[in-house]
C-alpha positions as CSV (number, residue, x, y, z in Angstrom):
1,X,-21.5,9.2,13.7
2,X,-22.4,7.9,10.3
3,X,-21.6,10.5,8.2
4,X,-17.9,9.6,10.1
5,X,-18.3,5.9,8.9
6,X,-19.0,7.3,5.2
7,X,-16.3,9.7,5.1
8,X,-12.9,8.1,6.0
9,X,-13.1,5.2,3.5
10,X,-13.8,8.0,0.9
11,X,-10.3,9.5,2.0
12,X,-8.8,6.1,2.6
13,X,-9.5,5.5,-1.2
14,X,-8.6,8.7,-2.6
15,X,-5.0,8.7,-0.3
16,X,-4.6,5.0,-2.2
17,X,-5.1,6.5,-5.5
18,X,-3.0,9.5,-4.4
19,X,-0.3,6.8,-3.5
20,X,-0.1,4.7,-6.8
21,X,-0.5,7.8,-9.2
22,X,3.0,9.0,-8.1
23,X,5.8,9.4,-10.6
24,X,8.8,7.5,-10.1
25,X,11.6,10.7,-9.9
26,X,14.9,8.6,-9.4
27,X,17.6,10.8,-7.8
28,X,21.2,9.3,-8.6
29,X,23.1,11.7,-5.9
30,X,23.5,10.9,-2.8
31,X,25.1,8.3,-4.8
32,X,26.3,10.1,-8.0
33,X,28.5,8.2,-10.7
34,X,31.9,8.2,-9.2
35,X,35.4,8.2,-11.3
36,X,38.0,7.8,-8.8
37,X,41.0,6.5,-10.0
38,X,44.8,7.0,-7.8
39,X,45.7,10.5,-7.3
40,X,46.5,12.1,-10.6
41,X,48.8,14.9,-11.1
42,X,48.3,17.0,-13.9
43,X,51.2,19.7,-15.3
44,X,51.4,22.1,-17.9
45,X,53.5,20.5,-20.6
46,X,53.1,16.8,-19.6
47,X,51.3,13.5,-20.4
48,X,49.9,11.8,-16.8
49,X,50.1,8.3,-15.8
50,X,46.4,7.0,-17.2
51,X,44.6,4.5,-15.3
52,X,42.6,1.7,-16.7
53,X,39.4,3.6,-17.9
54,X,40.8,7.1,-18.8
55,X,42.3,8.9,-21.2
56,X,45.7,11.0,-21.1
57,X,47.7,13.7,-22.8
58,X,50.0,16.1,-22.4
59,X,48.2,18.4,-19.8
60,X,45.0,17.1,-19.8
61,X,42.8,13.4,-19.0
62,X,39.4,12.4,-19.9
63,X,36.9,10.0,-18.7
64,X,32.9,9.0,-19.7
65,X,31.0,9.3,-17.1
66,X,28.0,6.6,-17.5
67,X,25.3,6.8,-15.0
68,X,22.9,3.4,-16.8
69,X,25.0,2.1,-14.7
70,X,22.9,4.0,-11.5
71,X,19.5,2.9,-12.5
72,X,19.1,5.3,-15.6
73,X,17.5,3.9,-18.7
74,X,17.4,5.3,-22.2
75,X,13.8,6.6,-22.6
76,X,14.0,8.6,-18.7
77,X,13.8,12.4,-18.1
78,X,16.7,14.4,-17.0
79,X,15.7,16.9,-15.1
80,X,19.2,18.5,-13.5
81,X,23.3,17.1,-13.8
82,X,26.2,18.3,-11.6
83,X,29.4,17.7,-12.3
84,X,31.9,17.7,-9.3
85,X,35.9,17.6,-10.1
86,X,37.8,17.1,-6.6
87,X,41.4,18.9,-7.3
88,X,44.4,19.4,-4.5
89,X,47.1,21.9,-5.5
90,X,50.7,21.1,-4.6
91,X,51.5,25.0,-4.9
92,X,51.5,27.3,-7.5
93,X,49.4,29.1,-9.9
94,X,47.4,27.3,-12.7
95,X,44.2,27.1,-14.7
96,X,41.4,24.2,-14.8
97,X,39.9,24.1,-17.4
98,X,36.9,21.2,-17.4
99,X,35.2,20.2,-20.5
100,X,32.0,18.2,-21.0
101,X,30.2,16.6,-24.2
102,X,29.3,19.4,-26.6
103,X,32.3,21.9,-25.8
104,X,30.3,22.8,-22.2
105,X,33.3,24.6,-20.5
106,X,34.2,26.2,-17.6
107,X,38.1,28.0,-16.4
108,X,38.9,28.9,-12.8
109,X,42.0,30.1,-12.1
110,X,44.2,29.3,-8.5
111,X,42.3,26.7,-7.5
112,X,43.4,26.5,-3.9
113,X,45.1,23.9,-1.7
114,X,41.8,22.2,-2.3
115,X,38.8,23.2,-4.3
116,X,35.7,21.4,-5.7
117,X,34.8,22.6,-9.2
118,X,30.8,22.4,-10.1
119,X,29.3,22.7,-13.2
120,X,25.7,22.8,-13.5
121,X,25.1,21.1,-16.9
122,X,23.7,23.2,-19.1
123,X,21.0,22.6,-21.7
124,X,22.5,21.0,-24.6
125,X,25.2,18.6,-22.1
126,X,21.5,17.5,-20.3
127,X,20.6,16.2,-23.9
128,X,23.9,15.0,-25.1
129,X,23.4,13.1,-21.3
130,X,20.3,11.8,-21.5
131,X,20.3,10.3,-25.1
132,X,22.5,7.1,-23.7
133,X,23.4,7.7,-20.4
134,X,27.2,8.7,-21.3
135,X,28.9,12.0,-21.2
136,X,32.4,12.6,-21.9
137,X,35.0,14.8,-19.7
138,X,37.9,16.3,-19.8
139,X,39.8,17.9,-17.3
140,X,43.2,20.5,-18.2
141,X,45.6,22.3,-16.7
142,X,46.9,25.3,-18.3
143,X,49.8,27.8,-18.0
144,X,49.6,30.8,-15.6
145,X,52.6,32.5,-15.5
146,X,55.6,31.8,-13.7
147,X,56.8,28.4,-13.2
148,X,55.4,25.0,-14.3
149,X,51.6,24.6,-13.1
150,X,50.6,21.4,-11.7
151,X,47.2,20.2,-9.7
152,X,46.0,16.4,-8.5
153,X,42.8,15.2,-9.9
154,X,41.3,13.3,-6.9
155,X,37.9,12.3,-8.6
156,X,35.1,13.6,-10.7
157,X,31.2,13.5,-9.1
158,X,28.6,13.6,-11.7
159,X,24.4,13.8,-9.8
160,X,21.7,13.5,-11.4
161,X,18.1,13.8,-10.8
162,X,15.9,12.2,-13.3
163,X,12.5,11.2,-14.0
164,X,11.9,7.2,-14.3
165,X,9.6,6.4,-17.8
166,X,7.3,3.3,-19.2
167,X,7.7,2.3,-22.2
168,X,9.7,5.5,-23.0
169,X,7.3,7.7,-21.8
170,X,7.6,9.8,-18.9
171,X,5.2,9.0,-16.1
172,X,3.2,11.9,-15.4
173,X,2.4,12.9,-12.1
174,X,-1.3,14.3,-11.0
175,X,-1.2,18.0,-10.4
176,X,-2.7,18.3,-6.5
177,X,-5.6,20.0,-7.6
178,X,-6.2,17.1,-9.3
179,X,-6.0,15.0,-6.4
180,X,-8.4,17.4,-4.4
181,X,-10.9,17.2,-7.5
182,X,-11.2,13.3,-6.8
183,X,-11.4,13.6,-3.5
184,X,-14.4,16.0,-3.3
185,X,-15.9,14.2,-6.3
186,X,-16.0,11.3,-3.7
187,X,-17.5,12.7,-0.5
188,X,-19.7,14.2,-2.5
189,X,-21.1,10.8,-4.0
190,X,-21.2,9.7,-0.5
191,X,-22.7,12.2,0.8
192,X,-25.9,11.7,-2.3
193,X,-26.0,7.9,-2.0
194,X,-26.7,8.8,2.1
195,X,-28.9,11.0,1.1
196,X,-31.0,8.5,-0.9
């Protein structure tokens, strides 16, 4: 019983240290940064009505996602980011082209009645987002033969998985083997004191 009484506090101590050393990971998803204007119809050759906060031109809209409103601060490390563009198609055959800062582009043809266009950000786009927490997005409709093409832009959601930093330095995440060695060392220390 005496050995049990010595081992339990050591295990509790190791657990306390392990709990205090865990890095702060801050996924913005399930609360992504959302750009959600009233539905905007994009038609080839036309400039859509442009709500506040968006820029509009012939056949396109553009906007900026700002993840600093969702807990991200400059100096945090972005692990991954995914952009989802939600569209509906009243009919026709069109091409949607999505471009993010630094020229990362995705093109899709015949988007269907409802579609979610998913764009996983590449390393250069993540680096751009990480620099200031902002990334520009452009959504454009292009002709794909047949009558004038159009679709409706519903919303855009940017989900980001990031690790918070302290004083501009990313938090270190302890390896399980290191914690196991620390625990074994404490148990060994407890046993050696018992033998004395």
